[in-house]
C-alpha positions as CSV (number, residue, x, y, z in Angstrom):
1,M,29.3,-6.8,44.4
2,S,33.1,-6.9,44.5
3,N,35.2,-4.5,42.4
4,Y,36.3,-7.5,40.3
5,N,32.7,-8.5,39.5
6,K,31.8,-4.9,38.7
7,T,34.7,-4.8,36.3
8,I,33.7,-8.1,34.6
9,K,30.0,-6.9,34.4
10,S,31.1,-3.6,32.9
11,A,33.3,-5.3,30.3
12,L,30.5,-7.7,29.3
13,L,28.0,-4.8,28.9
14,G,30.6,-3.0,26.8
15,F,31.2,-6.0,24.6
16,T,27.4,-6.6,24.2
17,A,26.9,-3.0,23.1
18,A,29.8,-3.2,20.7
19,V,28.4,-6.3,19.1
20,A,24.9,-4.7,18.8
21,V,26.3,-1.9,16.7
22,L,28.6,-3.9,14.5
23,P,26.0,-4.3,11.7
24,M,25.4,-0.6,11.7
25,M,29.1,0.2,11.7
26,G,29.7,-2.2,8.8
27,F,27.1,-0.4,6.6
28,A,28.4,3.0,7.7
29,Q,31.8,2.1,6.4
30,S,30.4,0.8,3.0
31,S,30.9,2.8,-0.1
32,A,28.8,3.6,-3.2
33,D,30.6,1.0,-5.2
34,M,29.7,-1.9,-2.9
35,E,28.5,-5.1,-4.5
36,P,24.9,-4.6,-5.8
37,V,22.1,-6.2,-3.8
38,N,20.2,-7.8,-6.6
39,S,19.8,-11.5,-5.9
40,L,17.5,-11.7,-2.9
41,P,14.2,-13.6,-3.0
42,N,11.0,-12.0,-4.2
43,P,8.1,-13.3,-2.1
44,Y,5.5,-10.9,-3.7
45,Q,3.0,-11.2,-6.4
46,T,2.4,-8.1,-8.6
47,I,-1.1,-7.0,-9.1
48,E,-2.0,-4.3,-11.7
49,G,-5.2,-2.3,-12.0
50,F,-6.0,-2.4,-8.3
51,A,-6.7,1.3,-7.8
52,K,-9.6,2.2,-10.1
53,M,-10.0,5.7,-11.7
54,P,-13.5,7.1,-12.3
55,A,-14.9,6.6,-15.8
56,G,-13.2,8.7,-18.4
57,R,-10.1,9.5,-16.3
58,E,-6.7,7.9,-17.1
59,W,-3.7,7.5,-14.9
60,G,-0.8,10.0,-15.3
61,S,2.6,10.1,-13.6
62,T,2.3,9.1,-9.9
63,S,5.3,9.6,-7.6
64,S,3.5,9.8,-4.3
65,V,1.5,7.3,-2.2
66,D,0.9,7.0,1.6
67,I,-1.3,5.0,4.0
68,D,-4.4,6.3,5.7
69,P,-4.6,6.0,9.5
70,D,-7.2,3.2,9.0
71,G,-4.2,1.1,7.9
72,V,-5.6,-0.1,4.6
73,S,-6.7,2.8,2.5
74,I,-4.1,4.7,0.4
75,W,-3.7,8.3,-0.5
76,V,-2.2,9.1,-3.9
77,G,-0.8,12.3,-5.5
78,E,-1.4,12.0,-9.3
79,R,-0.4,14.4,-12.0
80,C,-3.8,15.0,-13.6
81,G,-3.4,12.4,-16.4
82,G,0.0,13.7,-17.5
83,N,3.2,14.9,-15.9
84,V,4.8,18.4,-16.0
85,G,2.2,21.1,-16.5
86,A,-0.8,18.8,-16.6
87,C,-2.3,20.0,-13.3
88,V,-1.7,23.7,-14.2
89,T,-4.5,23.6,-16.8
90,S,-6.5,20.6,-15.7
91,G,-9.7,20.7,-13.6
92,V,-9.3,17.3,-12.1
93,D,-8.3,16.6,-8.5
94,P,-4.6,15.4,-8.1
95,V,-5.1,14.2,-4.5
96,M,-7.1,10.9,-4.2
97,K,-8.0,8.4,-1.5
98,F,-8.7,4.7,-2.4
99,D,-10.3,2.2,-0.1
100,A,-9.1,-1.3,0.6
101,N,-10.9,-2.5,-2.5
102,G,-9.3,0.0,-4.8
103,N,-12.3,2.3,-5.1
104,M,-11.8,6.0,-5.1
105,V,-13.7,7.4,-2.2
106,K,-12.4,11.0,-2.0
107,S,-10.5,13.5,-4.1
108,F,-9.5,17.2,-3.9
109,G,-6.8,19.7,-4.8
110,A,-7.8,20.8,-8.3
111,G,-6.2,24.2,-9.2
112,M,-4.3,24.2,-5.9
113,V,-1.5,21.6,-6.6
114,M,0.7,22.2,-9.6
115,W,2.9,19.1,-9.6
116,P,2.3,16.7,-6.7
117,H,5.7,15.1,-5.8
118,G,5.6,13.9,-2.2
119,I,2.7,13.0,0.0
120,H,2.6,12.4,3.8
121,V,-0.4,11.5,6.0
122,D,0.2,12.5,9.5
123,F,-0.9,10.9,12.8
124,E,-4.1,13.0,12.8
125,G,-5.0,12.0,9.2
126,N,-4.1,15.3,7.6
127,V,-2.7,15.0,4.1
128,W,0.5,16.9,3.3
129,I,1.6,17.5,-0.3
130,A,5.0,18.7,-1.6
131,D,4.2,20.7,-4.7
132,G,7.5,20.6,-6.7
133,R,6.8,23.1,-9.6
134,D,5.1,26.3,-10.4
135,N,2.4,27.5,-12.9
136,L,4.6,29.8,-14.9
137,D,4.4,29.7,-18.7
138,R,7.4,30.0,-21.1
139,E,7.2,33.8,-20.9
140,G,7.3,33.7,-17.1
141,N,3.7,34.6,-16.6
142,P,1.5,32.6,-14.1
143,V,-1.2,30.6,-15.8
144,G,-4.5,31.6,-14.4
145,G,-3.2,34.9,-13.1
146,E,-2.2,33.8,-9.6
147,L,1.3,32.5,-8.9
148,K,1.3,29.0,-7.3
149,G,3.6,26.1,-6.6
150,H,6.9,25.3,-4.9
151,Q,5.1,24.9,-1.6
152,V,4.1,22.3,1.0
153,L,0.3,22.2,1.5
154,K,-1.4,20.7,4.5
155,F,-5.0,19.5,3.9
156,S,-7.6,18.1,6.3
157,P,-8.8,14.6,5.3
158,D,-11.8,16.3,3.6
159,G,-9.6,18.6,1.5
160,E,-9.7,21.9,3.5
161,L,-6.4,23.8,3.2
162,L,-5.1,24.1,6.8
163,M,-1.5,25.4,6.3
164,T,0.9,26.5,3.5
165,I,4.7,26.5,3.9
166,G,6.8,28.5,1.5
167,E,6.1,31.4,-0.9
168,P,3.9,31.0,-3.9
169,G,6.2,30.3,-6.9
170,G,9.1,29.4,-4.7
171,A,12.1,31.1,-3.0
172,R,15.7,30.3,-2.6
173,E,17.9,30.7,0.5
174,P,17.5,32.5,2.8
175,G,13.9,32.0,1.8
176,Y,12.1,28.7,1.0
177,L,10.9,26.6,-0.7
178,F,12.2,25.7,-4.2
179,Q,11.5,22.3,-5.7
180,P,10.3,20.6,-2.4
181,N,10.4,16.8,-2.8
182,D,8.8,15.4,0.3
183,V,7.5,16.2,3.7
184,Y,7.3,14.3,7.0
185,V,5.6,15.2,10.2
186,A,7.2,13.8,13.4
187,P,5.0,12.6,16.3
188,N,5.6,15.9,18.2
189,G,4.4,17.9,15.2
190,D,7.7,19.1,13.9
191,I,7.8,19.2,10.1
192,F,10.7,18.1,7.9
193,I,11.0,19.0,4.2
194,G,13.5,17.8,1.6
195,E,14.2,20.5,-0.9
196,G,15.9,20.4,-4.3
197,H,15.1,18.3,-7.4
198,S,17.9,19.4,-9.7
199,N,21.6,18.4,-9.7
200,S,22.8,21.3,-11.7
201,E,25.4,23.7,-10.2
202,G,23.9,26.2,-7.8
203,S,20.8,24.1,-7.2
204,T,19.2,23.8,-3.8
205,A,19.7,20.5,-1.9
206,R,19.0,20.7,1.8
207,M,16.7,19.7,4.6
208,L,14.5,22.1,6.4
209,K,12.8,21.8,9.8
210,F,9.7,23.7,11.0
211,N,7.6,23.6,14.2
212,K,4.0,22.4,14.2
213,D,2.8,25.9,13.4
214,G,5.0,26.0,10.3
215,E,7.6,28.4,11.8
216,F,11.1,27.8,10.5
217,I,13.6,26.2,12.9
218,K,16.7,25.3,10.9
219,A,18.1,24.0,7.7
220,W,21.1,21.8,6.9
221,G,22.9,20.4,3.9
222,Q,23.9,21.7,0.5
223,L,24.4,20.3,-3.1
224,G,27.4,17.9,-3.2
225,T,28.7,14.4,-2.7
226,G,30.3,14.8,0.7
227,P,29.1,12.9,3.8
228,D,26.8,15.8,4.9
229,D,25.8,17.0,1.4
230,F,22.7,16.0,-0.6
231,M,21.9,15.4,-4.2
232,Q,18.1,15.3,-4.4
233,P,16.8,14.6,-0.8
234,H,13.9,12.9,-2.6
235,S,12.0,11.0,0.1
236,L,11.7,11.0,3.9
237,A,10.8,8.4,6.6
238,M,11.2,8.0,10.3
239,D,11.8,4.9,12.4
240,S,10.5,3.9,15.9
241,Q,13.6,5.6,17.4
242,G,12.8,8.9,15.9
243,R,15.7,8.8,13.4
244,L,15.1,10.6,10.2
245,F,15.8,8.6,7.0
246,I,16.6,10.7,3.9
247,A,16.7,9.1,0.4
248,D,19.6,11.0,-1.0
249,R,18.8,9.8,-4.5
250,S,21.5,11.1,-6.8
251,N,24.2,10.1,-4.2
252,N,22.7,6.6,-4.3
253,R,22.3,6.3,-0.5
254,I,20.1,6.7,2.5
255,V,21.3,9.3,5.1
256,I,20.2,8.7,8.6
257,S,20.1,11.7,11.0
258,D,18.7,12.8,14.3
259,Q,16.0,15.4,14.3
260,D,18.5,18.2,14.6
261,G,20.3,17.2,11.4
262,N,23.2,15.4,12.9
263,R,24.2,12.5,10.6
264,L,24.1,9.1,12.4
265,D,24.8,6.7,9.5
266,T,24.9,6.3,5.7
267,W,23.5,3.2,4.0
268,Y,24.1,2.2,0.4
269,Q,22.7,-1.3,0.4
270,F,19.1,-0.2,-0.5
271,S,20.4,1.3,-3.7
272,R,19.4,4.6,-5.4
273,N,16.1,5.4,-3.7
274,S,13.3,7.6,-5.1
275,G,10.9,6.6,-2.3
276,I,11.3,5.1,1.2
277,Y,8.8,4.1,3.9
278,I,9.2,2.6,7.4
279,D,6.2,0.8,9.0
280,E,5.5,0.5,12.8
281,N,7.6,-2.6,13.0
282,D,10.6,-0.9,11.5
283,V,10.4,-2.7,8.2
284,L,12.0,-0.4,5.6
285,Y,10.6,-0.3,2.0
286,A,12.9,1.4,-0.5
287,A,12.0,2.0,-4.2
288,D,14.7,2.4,-6.8
289,S,13.2,3.7,-10.0
290,E,16.3,4.9,-11.9
291,S,19.3,2.5,-11.6
292,G,20.5,1.4,-15.0
293,S,18.3,3.8,-16.9
294,V,18.5,7.4,-15.7
295,N,22.0,7.0,-14.1
296,P,24.3,4.6,-16.0
297,D,27.0,5.1,-13.3
298,H,24.8,3.0,-11.0
299,G,23.9,0.5,-13.8
300,H,25.0,-2.7,-12.1
301,W,22.2,-2.2,-9.6
302,L,18.7,-3.3,-10.7
303,R,15.6,-1.2,-10.4
304,G,12.9,-2.4,-8.0
305,I,11.7,-2.4,-4.4
306,R,14.0,-3.6,-1.7
307,V,12.6,-4.6,1.7
308,G,14.6,-4.8,4.9
309,N,15.2,-3.8,8.5
310,A,15.5,-0.2,9.5
311,R,17.1,-1.2,12.8
312,T,19.9,-3.4,11.4
313,G,20.2,-2.3,7.8
314,E,19.7,-5.8,6.5
315,V,18.0,-6.1,3.1
316,T,15.8,-9.2,3.0
317,A,13.7,-9.1,-0.2
318,F,13.8,-7.6,-3.7
319,I,11.0,-7.0,-6.1
320,P,12.6,-6.4,-9.5
321,D,11.3,-4.1,-12.1
322,P,9.1,-6.3,-14.4
323,Q,10.3,-4.2,-17.4
324,P,14.1,-4.5,-17.2
325,D,14.6,-2.8,-20.6
326,C,12.5,0.3,-19.6
327,R,14.3,3.6,-20.2
328,G,13.9,6.6,-17.9
329,T,12.1,6.6,-14.5
330,C,10.5,3.2,-14.3
331,T,8.7,0.9,-11.7
332,A,7.8,2.4,-8.3
333,E,9.1,5.8,-7.4
334,G,6.8,6.2,-4.3
335,V,6.3,3.3,-2.0
336,V,4.2,2.5,1.1
337,A,2.9,-0.6,2.9
338,D,-0.4,-1.2,4.7
339,R,-0.9,-2.8,8.1
340,N,-1.0,-6.2,6.5
341,G,2.4,-5.8,4.7
342,V,0.8,-5.2,1.3
343,I,3.1,-2.9,-0.7
344,Y,1.9,-0.1,-3.0
345,G,4.2,1.4,-5.6
346,A,3.5,4.7,-7.3
347,E,4.9,4.9,-10.8
348,V,5.9,8.0,-12.8
349,G,6.3,6.1,-16.1
350,P,6.1,5.0,-18.7
351,V,2.4,4.5,-18.0
352,G,2.0,5.7,-14.4
353,G,-0.5,4.6,-11.8
354,I,-0.3,2.2,-8.8
355,K,0.9,-1.4,-8.5
356,R,0.0,-3.6,-5.6
357,Y,2.4,-6.3,-4.2
358,V,1.0,-9.1,-2.1
359,K,3.0,-11.8,-0.4
360,N,2.6,-15.2,-2.0
C-alpha cells in the first residue's frame, strides 16, 4: 500500500471513530437543565398484583428487585410490611423469590436484614443485599441485644449467609459501611458498593471496591455536585463493556466509570434515577421515583421508567407514573427486566409492592 493510500485509510478510520463517539460526546456535554425527556412512546401495559404474597401478609415498601439466573424468576427485598424499623421487630422474611407465574417459592433473611435497600443476584445465583439501616432504638440501644445493619450480606440461593462486608451497625471513613445503597458483582468477582443515602453536610457519598473475598481495594468520590462527586450513589449496573453505571440520584444523573473509578461519561437524559438495570443486550432501564415530588428543582421531569440504549445513550421509551399527583417517593424505585423484556418495578410507596410491565 502506498503512503498516500495509508494516509487516506488512516484519515477514514479516524473519521469513523470520531463519528461513532459523537452521540456519547453530546450527552457528556449536556447539563442538568437539559430539556426533559417526557414525551416518548409507552409501548408497555401495566399489570398490578402479579407477585402474590402468602395469605395474611401484605406488601410494604419495596425498593429492590433483580432477576434470577433462570431469566424469568425475580428476587425482591421487601421491608416486612412497613418501611423504616419494620424488619427490626418483625419475624417475616424480607428476601423473597417469585417464579414466572408470580408465586413465592422461597424466602429468607428474617432477623438478619434490618432495611433491605439494594439487591443483586450474581452470575452464580447468590443473592446480595445492601442493608441500609441499623437496629438501634431512640436511646441508641440495639433492639434484640445484637447490633446489626449498615452492611452488605451475601446469601446462597437457599439463604445461607456466605459473606458479610462492613461492621455491624456501620462505620465511617476510614471504615465502612454507612448507609449502603446498592451492590454489584462484576464477572471477575470484584464487588462494587454505593454508599451514602443522606444529602446532609458531612454525609458519606462514595463508591467502594472489594475483591471476590470481600477484601477492600479502593474507594472514590465524596458528597458534592462536582463531576467526580456523588449525592446518593443509589443504584448500580454494568454494561457489556464492563463499564460501571452509577445512578447519582440527587445530582439527577448517571455517572459512567471504568472499574477503577475513572469517570468516562455523565448522562442526564435518563432523569433522576433511583434504580437502573442493564440487560445482556445493553438495554438500559432507569427508574425515576422522585422527580416533581421529592425534589421540586427537577419538577419539569416526569416520574416513571425510561428505557434506552446503554451503548449510545438514546432514550427510546417512557412509562409514566400512573399517579402523577402522588407526593413523595412514587412509582418504581427499583427496576429489572427478564429475558423476554418484561419489566418489574419495585415501589417504596405509597402502597409498595411490585408492578409488571409487558409490551403491548
